[in-house]
C-alpha positions in Angstrom: -49.0 100.1 -17.5 -45.8 102.0 -18.0 -44.9 101.8 -14.3 -45.5 98.1 -14.1 -43.3 97.3 -17.1 -40.4 99.2 -15.5 -40.7 97.2 -12.3 -40.6 93.9 -14.2 -37.6 94.9 -16.2 -35.6 95.6 -13.1 -36.2 92.2 -11.3 -33.0 90.0 -11.0 -33.0 86.5 -12.6 -30.7 83.5 -13.5 -29.0 83.6 -16.9 -28.5 80.3 -18.9 -24.8 80.3 -18.1 -25.5 80.5 -14.4 -27.9 77.6 -14.6 -25.4 75.4 -16.5 -22.7 76.3 -13.9 -25.1 75.3 -11.1 -25.9 72.0 -12.7 -22.2 71.2 -13.2 -21.4 71.9 -9.6 -24.4 69.8 -8.5 -23.3 66.9 -10.7 -19.8 66.9 -9.1 -21.3 66.8 -5.6 -23.8 64.0 -6.6 -21.0 62.0 -8.3 -18.8 62.2 -5.3 -21.6 61.3 -3.0 -22.6 58.3 -5.1 -19.0 57.1 -5.2 -18.8 57.3 -1.5 -22.1 55.4 -1.2 -20.9 52.7 -3.6 -17.6 52.4 -1.7 -19.3 52.2 1.7 -21.8 49.6 0.4 -18.9 47.5 -1.0 -17.0 47.7 2.3 -20.1 46.8 4.3 -20.7 43.8 2.0 -17.0 42.7 2.2 -17.1 42.9 6.0 -20.3 40.8 6.0 -18.6 38.2 3.7 -15.5 38.1 5.9 -17.5 37.7 9.1 -19.5 34.9 7.5 -16.2 33.1 6.5 -14.6 33.6 9.9 -17.7 32.2 11.6 -17.9 29.2 9.4 -14.2 28.4 9.9 -14.6 28.7 13.7 -17.7 26.5 13.7 -15.9 23.8 11.7 -12.8 23.9 14.0 -15.0 23.7 17.1 -17.0 20.9 15.7 -13.9 18.9 14.9 -12.4 19.6 18.4 -15.4 18.1 20.0 -14.9 14.8 18.1 -12.9 11.8 19.3 -9.3 11.8 18.1 -9.8 8.4 16.3 -12.8 9.8 14.3 -11.0 12.9 13.0 -10.1 12.4 9.4 -11.1 13.0 5.8 -13.3 10.8 3.6 -10.8 8.4 1.8 -8.0 10.3 3.5 -5.2 9.5 5.9 -6.2 9.9 8.7 -9.5 8.4 7.6 -12.9 9.7 8.7 -16.2 11.1 7.7 -15.2 14.7 7.2 -15.4 15.8 3.5 -12.5 17.6 2.1 -14.9 20.1 0.5 -18.5 21.2 1.0 -20.8 24.1 0.3 -22.5 26.2 3.0 -24.8 29.3 2.7 -24.8 32.0 5.3 -26.9 35.2 5.1 -27.6 34.5 1.4 -23.9 34.1 0.6 -22.5 30.7 -0.6 -19.1 29.6 0.6 -16.8 26.7 -0.2 -15.5 25.1 2.9 -12.3 23.0 2.5 -11.2 20.9 5.5 -7.8 19.1 5.3 -6.7 16.8 8.0 -3.1 15.4 8.2 -0.8 13.4 10.4 1.9 15.5 12.0 5.2 14.8 13.7 7.2 16.7 16.3 10.5 16.1 14.7 11.8 17.0 11.2 9.8 15.1 8.6 12.9 14.4 6.6 14.6 12.6 9.5 15.4 9.0 9.2 13.6 6.3 11.2 10.0 5.5 11.8 7.2 8.0 11.8 6.1 9.6 15.1 2.4 9.3 15.4 2.0 12.4 17.5 -1.0 14.6 16.5 -3.3 15.7 13.7 -3.4 19.1 12.0 -6.8 20.5 10.9 -6.7 23.3 8.3 -10.1 24.9 7.4 -10.3 27.3 4.4 -13.5 29.2 3.7 -13.9 30.9 0.4 -16.9 32.9 -0.9 -18.1 31.4 -4.2 -17.9 33.9 -7.1 -15.8 36.5 -5.3 -12.3 35.1 -5.9 -11.2 38.4 -7.4 -10.7 39.5 -3.8 -8.4 37.0 -2.0 -8.8 39.0 1.3 -12.3 37.5 1.6 -10.9 34.0 2.0 -10.2 32.9 5.5 -8.1 30.1 6.8 -7.8 28.7 10.3 -5.4 25.9 11.5 -5.3 23.9 14.7 -3.6 20.8 16.1 -5.2 18.0 18.0 -3.0 15.9 20.3 -3.1 12.1 20.0 -5.3 10.3 22.6 -3.2 8.2 24.9 -5.6 5.3 24.5 -4.9 5.1 20.8 -3.2 1.9 19.7 0.4 1.9 18.4 1.2 1.8 14.7 1.8 -1.7 13.4 2.2 -1.2 9.7 4.5 0.7 7.3 4.5 4.4 6.7 5.2 6.8 3.7 6.2 10.4 3.8 5.9 12.5 0.7 7.3 16.0 0.5 6.5 18.6 -2.1 8.8 21.6 -2.9 9.0 24.1 -5.7 11.4 23.1 -8.5 12.6 26.5 -9.5 15.0 28.0 -7.0 18.0 30.3 -7.2 19.2 28.8 -3.9 19.4 25.0 -4.0 19.7 24.9 -0.2 16.4 26.7 0.3 13.6 24.5 -0.9 10.1 26.1 -0.7 7.4 23.7 0.5 4.0 23.6 -1.4 0.8 23.1 0.6 -2.7 22.0 -0.5 -1.5 19.6 -3.2 -3.4 16.3 -3.7 -1.3 13.2 -3.2 -2.8 9.8 -4.3 -1.9 6.5 -2.8 -2.6 3.5 -5.2 -2.6 -0.1 -4.3 -2.8 -1.9 -7.6 -4.9 0.3 -9.9 -7.2 1.6 -7.2 -6.7 4.8 -5.3 -6.9 3.7 -1.6 -6.1 7.0 0.1 -5.9 10.7 -0.8 -4.0 13.3 1.3 -3.4 17.0 0.7 0.0 18.4 1.7 0.3 20.3 5.0 1.6 23.9 5.3 5.0 22.3 5.5 4.4 20.6 2.1 4.1 17.0 3.6 1.7 14.2 3.0 1.8 11.2 5.3 0.3 7.7 4.8 0.6 5.5 8.0 -0.1 2.0 9.1 0.1 0.4 5.7 -0.2 -3.3 5.0 2.7 -5.1 3.4 2.6 -4.8 -0.4 3.4 -2.7 -3.5 2.2 0.9 -3.7 2.4 3.8 -6.1 2.2 7.5 -5.0 1.3 10.2 -7.6 1.0 13.9 -7.2 -1.7 16.1 -8.7 -0.9 19.8 -8.2 -3.5 21.1 -10.8 -5.7 22.5 -8.1 -3.0 25.0 -7.2 -2.2 25.7 -10.9 1.1 23.8 -10.9 2.6 20.8 -12.7 4.7 18.0 -11.4 8.3 17.5 -12.6 7.9 15.5 -15.8 10.5 13.0 -14.6 8.1 12.2 -11.7 4.8 12.1 -13.6 4.6 8.3 -13.4 4.9 8.5 -9.6 6.8 6.8 -6.8 6.7 3.0 -6.8 7.5 1.5 -3.4 7.2 -1.7 -1.5 6.1 -1.8 2.2 7.4 -4.5 4.5 6.8 -4.4 8.3 7.0 -1.1 10.1 9.4 0.6 7.8 9.1 4.3 7.0 10.1 5.6 3.6 10.4 9.2 2.4 10.3 10.7 -1.1 10.6 14.3 -2.4 8.5 15.6 -5.4 9.1 18.8 -7.3 6.2 20.9 -8.6 6.1 24.3 -10.3 4.0 26.8 -12.2 4.2 25.9 -15.9 5.5 28.0 -18.8 4.0 28.7 -22.2 5.0 29.3 -25.8 3.2 31.7 -28.2 4.0 31.3 -31.9 4.1 33.9 -34.7 4.7 32.6 -38.2 6.4 34.9 -40.8 8.1 34.8 -44.1 11.7 36.1 -44.7 10.3 39.6 -45.5 8.8 39.6 -42.0 5.3 39.5 -43.3 2.7 37.3 -41.5 2.6 33.9 -43.1 -0.5 33.2 -45.2 -1.5 29.5 -45.1 -4.5 27.8 -46.7 -7.1 27.1 -44.0 -7.0 23.3 -44.7 -3.2 23.1 -44.8 -1.9 21.0 -41.9 1.3 21.7 -40.0 3.1 20.7 -36.8 5.6 22.1 -34.4 8.2 19.7 -32.9 9.7 20.8 -29.6 12.6 18.9 -28.2 12.4 18.9 -24.4 15.1 18.4 -21.7 13.0 15.4 -20.4 11.0 12.7 -22.1 9.8 12.5 -25.7 9.7 15.4 -28.2 6.4 17.4 -27.9 4.6 17.5 -31.3 1.6 19.9 -31.6 -0.5 19.9 -34.8 -2.3 22.9 -36.3 -4.1 23.9 -39.5 -4.1 27.1 -41.5 -7.4 28.1 -39.9 -5.6 28.3 -36.6 -3.4 31.1 -37.9 -4.8 34.6 -37.7 -4.1 37.6 -40.0 -1.0 38.5 -37.9 0.5 35.0 -38.4 -0.3 34.1 -34.8 -1.3 30.7 -33.5 -3.7 30.6 -30.5 -2.1 32.0 -27.3 -0.2 29.5 -25.2 -0.2 27.1 -28.2 2.3 24.9 -26.3 1.5 24.9 -22.6 2.4 23.1 -19.4 6.1 23.3 -20.0 8.4 22.7 -17.0 10.3 26.0 -16.4 14.0 25.8 -17.2 16.5 28.6 -16.9 18.5 30.2 -14.1 16.3 28.4 -11.5 16.4 25.0 -13.1 18.8 23.5 -15.5 17.8 22.4 -19.0 17.0 23.7 -22.5 14.2 23.4 -25.0 14.7 23.5 -28.8 12.3 23.9 -31.7 13.6 21.2 -33.9 11.2 21.7 -36.8 8.0 23.5 -37.8 6.6 21.5 -40.7 4.3 23.2 -43.2 3.9 21.9 -46.7 5.7 23.9 -49.4 7.5 25.8 -46.7 11.1 25.6 -45.3 11.5 26.4 -41.6 14.3 28.9 -41.2 14.6 29.2 -37.4 13.0 30.5 -34.3 13.6 33.8 -32.5 12.4 35.2 -29.2 10.5 38.5 -29.4 11.6 41.1 -26.8 9.7 44.3 -27.4 10.8 45.5 -30.8 13.9 43.2 -30.8 14.4 39.6 -31.8 17.1 37.3 -30.6 17.8 33.6 -31.0 15.8 31.8 -28.4 18.1 30.1 -25.9 15.4 27.5 -25.0 15.0 28.8 -21.5 12.4 30.8 -19.5 12.8 33.8 -17.2 10.9 32.0 -14.4 7.8 30.0 -13.6 4.5 31.0 -15.1 6.0 33.0 -18.0 5.3 33.2 -21.7 7.7 33.4 -24.6 6.7 34.9 -27.9 8.5 32.9 -30.5 8.7 34.1 -34.1 9.2 31.3 -36.6 10.5 32.3 -40.1 9.8 30.4 -43.3 11.1 30.3 -46.8 8.4 29.1 -49.3 9.3 26.7 -52.1 9.3 29.0 -55.1 6.3 28.6 -57.4 7.0 27.7 -61.0 6.6 30.9 -63.1 3.5 30.8 -65.3 5.7 31.8 -68.3 8.3 29.0 -67.7 8.8 26.7 -70.6 7.7 23.1 -70.0 9.9 20.9 -72.1 12.6 18.2 -72.5 10.4 15.4 -71.0 8.9 12.6 -73.1 6.2 10.1 -72.1 6.1 6.8 -74.0 3.1 4.6 -74.7 3.6 2.8 -71.3 3.4 6.1 -69.5 7.0 6.3 -68.5 8.2 9.9 -68.2 11.8 10.3 -69.4 14.1 13.3 -69.4 15.4 13.8 -72.9 19.2 13.4 -73.4 21.2 16.2 -75.0 22.3 19.8 -74.4 19.6 22.4 -74.0 19.4 26.2 -73.3 16.1 27.7 -72.1 15.9 30.9 -74.1 13.1 33.3 -75.0 14.4 33.6 -78.6 15.9 37.0 -77.9 19.0 35.7 -76.3 17.6 35.9 -72.7 18.0 32.9 -70.5 14.6 32.0 -68.9 13.2 29.5 -66.4 12.2 25.9 -67.4 10.0 23.3 -65.8 10.8 19.6 -66.4 7.4 18.0 -65.6 4.4 16.1 -67.0 0.7 16.9 -67.0 0.3 14.2 -64.4 2.8 15.4 -61.8 2.2 12.5 -59.4 4.4 10.2 -61.6 8.1 9.8 -61.6 10.6 11.4 -63.9 13.4 9.1 -65.1 17.0 10.0 -66.0 17.8 7.1 -68.4 20.7 4.8 -67.9 23.9 5.7 -69.7 22.4 9.0 -70.9 23.5 12.6 -70.2 21.5 15.8 -70.2 22.9 19.3 -69.9 20.4 22.1 -69.2 21.1 25.9 -69.0 18.2 28.0 -67.5 17.7 30.9 -65.1 15.8 28.5 -62.8 15.1 24.8 -63.2 11.9 23.3 -61.7 11.4 19.5 -61.3 7.7 19.6 -60.5 6.8 15.9 -60.4 6.2 14.4 -57.0 5.9 10.7 -57.7 7.5 8.0 -55.5 10.2 9.2 -56.2 9.8 12.5 -58.0 13.1 12.0 -59.9 14.8 8.7 -60.5 18.5 8.9 -61.4 19.5 5.6 -63.2 23.1 4.3 -63.0 25.7 5.7 -65.3 23.5 8.7 -66.1 24.5 12.3 -65.9 22.3 15.4 -65.3 24.0 18.8 -65.4 22.1 21.9 -64.4 23.6 25.3 -65.2 21.3 27.6 -63.2 21.0 30.1 -60.4 18.3 28.1 -58.8 17.2 24.4 -58.8 13.9 23.3 -57.3 13.0 19.7 -56.7 9.4 19.1 -55.4 9.7 15.4 -55.0 12.3 12.9 -53.6 15.4 12.5 -55.7 16.5 8.8 -55.7 19.8 7.6 -57.0 19.8 4.0 -58.2 22.2 2.1 -56.0 25.0 -0.1 -57.5 27.7 -1.9 -55.5 30.2 -0.4 -58.0 30.2 3.3 -57.1 31.5 4.2 -60.6 28.1 3.2 -62.0 26.0 5.5 -59.8 24.3 8.3 -61.7 24.9 11.9 -60.8 23.6 15.4 -60.7 26.1 18.3 -61.3 25.1 21.8 -60.3 26.9 24.7 -61.9 26.0 28.2 -60.6 27.9 30.0 -63.4 26.6 30.1 -66.9 26.5 32.6 -69.8 24.4 35.6 -69.3 23.8 35.0 -65.5 24.0 38.1 -63.4 22.4 36.6 -60.2 25.0 34.3 -58.8 25.9 34.8 -55.2 29.5 35.4 -54.0 30.5 33.1 -51.2 31.7 35.9 -49.1 28.1 37.1 -48.7 26.9 33.8 -47.2 29.8 32.5 -45.2 31.0 30.3 -48.0 34.2 30.3 -50.0 35.1 33.9 -50.9 35.2 34.5 -54.7 33.3 31.3 -55.4 29.9 31.5 -57.1 26.8 30.0 -55.4 23.2 29.3 -56.5 20.2 28.1 -54.5 18.9 24.6 -54.2 15.4 23.8 -52.9 14.6 20.2 -51.8 11.0 19.6 -50.8 12.0 16.0 -50.1 15.4 14.5 -49.5 17.9 13.1 -51.9 18.5 9.4 -51.2 20.9 6.6 -52.1 20.3 3.0 -51.2 17.5 4.1 -48.8 19.9 6.4 -47.0 19.4 10.2 -47.0 22.5 11.9 -48.5 21.0 15.4 -48.4 18.0 16.1 -46.2 15.1 18.2 -47.4 15.7 21.9 -47.0 17.0 25.0 -48.8 20.7 25.4 -49.5 23.3 27.5 -51.3 25.3 25.3 -53.7 28.8 26.0 -54.8 29.6 26.2 -58.5 30.4 22.8 -60.1 29.5 20.4 -57.3 28.4 16.8 -58.0 25.8 14.8 -56.1 26.4 12.2 -54.7 29.7 13.4 -53.3 28.9 16.9 -52.2 28.1 17.3 -48.6 26.3 19.8 -46.4 29.1 22.0 -44.9 30.4 25.5 -45.2 31.6 25.0 -48.7 29.6 22.6 -50.9 26.1 23.0 -49.6 25.4 25.7 -47.1 22.0 25.7 -45.3 20.2 29.0 -45.8 19.2 30.7 -42.6 17.9 34.0 -41.4 21.5 35.1 -40.8 22.9 34.3 -44.2 19.8 34.8 -46.4 20.3 37.0 -49.5 17.9 37.6 -52.4 
């Protein structure tokens, strides 16, 4: 027994470390081998797909070559025939999309004047495997030309040439043609012929009867849009054997993303049911207006990606300029739009860097200040008929300890109108003055009345309407005084681009101030200079200065 134990003890074996190392090395070998197998398998499959596409394209070309010249054409196309522009075919278990486009061709330059030369037809066959468009190398295209049969009759009708080029170009003399774009020919309201542009970007319609036609371009299949000025198409009249030519511009569209923030650069919080709209002035056509609700805005203040899409690119390669004229959100003032470039923000120039580009636009807002919960509600009386009237007299909003506090001039039913009585005057001193009624109008200033507000901030939530009188001396007025006893929050004009040394306060207008149905001060947020009178004061760099991101101060 002792001898046997000694022999067993001296036998060599594998330690746990050696086993783990062996497994690790083996896994590396297996992984590499599996990767090579996967790659080889993919290459084999790709080659099979390519061969299938090439064979299908060749078969289609040869089939068309065997046809009579007069029969070679697309269904509803020009030339007309029985060949579909698109069909599906399955080879070796793989499904392909076979596109066959047939066009008239000319020997000379298509832009040349004179009648069209009916010389030959081009046949372009594109075979694309369905569901494998992530690899464009698997798509195969063949093109051939078929000469006109000498027995074919001469053209007796009119002809149209349509050329398509890219709109964006840094060299106006070098226009880039666009192929494969659908061009529709209408006679009346019916599409009579459909042609896709050739490799030279040309669509031809020949042998047309006399009459009125409309040509429209649909580049959506190649991901482009037509120049907005040409969306309605080309309207043309054919008479005799005349040949007419027109050039269309198409391009990849641009997009705008929007981020909504407050003046402290925090994401804007909007109630989910609140409705807003963005108004974009365009260098062509009507202003684009896009609606949204608070539920469309995420926690970062972002609207859905590409919120405004299909914009014609303008910039270095195409002249023009966009402008965000307004972003309307209830209880918010739009303060301007800025382009986000990395960590920087600059005023958006209204242009794009090129086709198929996105711009991140940050829109800033200043909310209408909420009336403080501790603001006094006073100096408004409601008579038996329900008429709400601002009391005449001189008043100071104080907490009883000598401190000037805020005041709200309102009624429990805020959808009614406050009235400043005729021939009456009211003088109010307060840290902030809130006119919270939003009737139609919110505040009515009768003739020969005078309302003086000595305050650092005045907020009007409803329209302010001044009663019109042909004798201007009888028109009522509102006087705004930024300086008052105990105020320490007035703004020096030098801080905001106003008159240096002059005191300014803040004026918030949720609706405009009007006189005789004319807007005298539009809704917005302004700095007002001390001791201005409305009507009379104007929006400029002295009386009323619009508050912007550039001049905003607390």
